[in-house]
C-alpha positions, 0 to 999 in steps of 0.5 A, a space after each residue: 156591924 154597920 147600922 142601916 141607913 134611914 133617909 127621910 120621906 123628903 129625901 126618898 121622894 127627891 131620890 125617886 124623882 117626884 115633886 110633892 104634888 106628883 107624889 101626893 098625886 100618885 098616893 090620892 092625897 093632898 100635897 099639904 098632907 105629904 108635906 106634913 109627913 115629910 116634917 113628922 111622919 111619926 103617925 103614918 099608918 103601916 098601909 101609908 108606909 108600904 105605899 110610900 115604900 112602893 112608890 119610892 122604890 125603897 124598903 120600909 126598913 130604910 125610910 125614917 119615921 118621926 120628926 124630921 128635926 129629931 132625925 137631923 139632931 141624931 145625925 149630927 150627934 152620930 158625926 160628932 
């Protein structure tokens, strides 16, 4: 069985066609807050996860929440 594919918040935002500032404005947050979440979303709350999922039009189960560098490292390990 194939594991579900997850993408980072940054990739989800790009796929949805938003700049950081546009997405942050829709969420009612500062763009630097969104930038921080895109680097490490380990501590993003469930309500925020739901809002991100709605804004980016992607099921929350397909969004990766954690450290972006760990995500990249995991992808590299899976590829080898």
